[in-house]
C-alpha angles and dihedrals in degrees: 000000000000091000091050091050090049091050090051091057097098099139126090116247115269122232090253092054090049091049092049090050091050091051088056091051093252105141132139112273135175117201089191091058091048092049091047091051092049092048094048092046092048091049092050092047093050092049093048098040101033092106099050094035092048091050093052092047091050090052091049092051092046093051091045095053096039104087124158115234092237091056092057090073094048110096090196094060102070100065097049091044092052091047091051093049091046094052091047091051091046093052090047093053097035095092091052091047091050092051092049092048092051090047091054094054096040095046092048091052097050098091102016104032126221113324131165121173130172088204091065091051095044120113115261120190092206089069088067092056106114093205092058090045091055090047091053091049097046098031128100092272092049091050090050091051090048092052091048092048092051092046092047093047093048094048095044091045093052092047093044095049091045091051093047089052091049095048097040092113092053091050093050092047091061089076091062096052129088114269097252094047091044091055092050093047092046091054090049091048090050089052092051091046092052090048092052093047090047090061088068091047090053089061091051093047091049088062097036099053096059090043093053091048091050092047091049093051090048091052092051095049115123138210119243090250091055090052091050093047092049091049090053091050093047101040098027130247117299094248092051092047091050091052092049091050090049091052091047090050091051092051092048091048092049091050090047092052091049090056095042096086089065093060121116095213142354113220112207140191076217098252111002102047136033127181122183118209131194129187131189114173091202097058107016132067091203139359112294132215109239098169139010137168147164132230109330093014090049089053091051091049091053092049093051090046092053091047090056098038097251109157119246119215122189113220108143100187093045092047092051093048093047091049091051103043106030128063126204109284094022125119114240118263117269092244090064096051094098096048094047092043090056091053094046091048089052091050092048090051090052091052093052119094105256117238119230109283094010113142121230110258117252114243112251123242106219113214107225126167106200091199088069090066112065120211140092110321115230131209116276 
């Protein structure tokens, strides 16, 4: 069953699954890369600091072995002397320890980034199960680790033995040097030796890093059902989303109806569409759509407009185009400026007090070619 489930995992991991894995401390890691980084950093530190470190160690050894005869009989001398030597040795090796500690954290974060999780460090009783322990040892992952360990041991052993054979004369010559110089040269030789051995580890890490990334991606793969379930959890179930959309639509419609009485004109189809426009030359660059609707909503817009004395103007092509190309809150397109301006001018003339003998203005007939406005055509 587990193999079948693994075969069904054909989908790439989603961002949520990756984030959940990271919260649990499950990130890609390569021990070979970490070891290589530590070895290279240690080699570099020894080569750069061999002089100063060797000098401090030589001084610590000299002070530790230089004991006055009178002090040998003092039972209070040993503890302070050991503490002094220990602190001196610690200060001598502290820079190297700091470099190695930084190398551990930086190398571990190269492919997986920084990650700290209490869940990963929590106690789990299943880890004490001997059957699962045997399965991990003799499983595919255990076999892979065994092969890597044997390959790493063989490669490092060959390089190490070859380098020892090559540098045998340098090692033997250390015994003929003064103590201080011998300590400095031995540290430098250790740094070179670590650097040479690290070259073999680089080869192992170059194979291990892609393999760990591939294995991590394979482990995070999901089935299609898992992707669907996660989408439902993240985005919400369809019925809930539909209800939320309906509530949002109700709120938007209520807000639109509250603003409708401030409109200058409502352009209608005359029955299927209704678009309310408002223009204020002090705050708007062009007339703005403050309400629009179709069928029943259009009917409600006309009723509210009539209740508040907002003029209705029948211009079917213009109403359809406005409904299609302009959203609520948008200014009308520049190509409709002339048509809308004619209607607004007509409405303003109607609102003016007529002078004696003045004829009633004739309603304009805006010339609109709906084919000039791309978009889904709606029923007329």
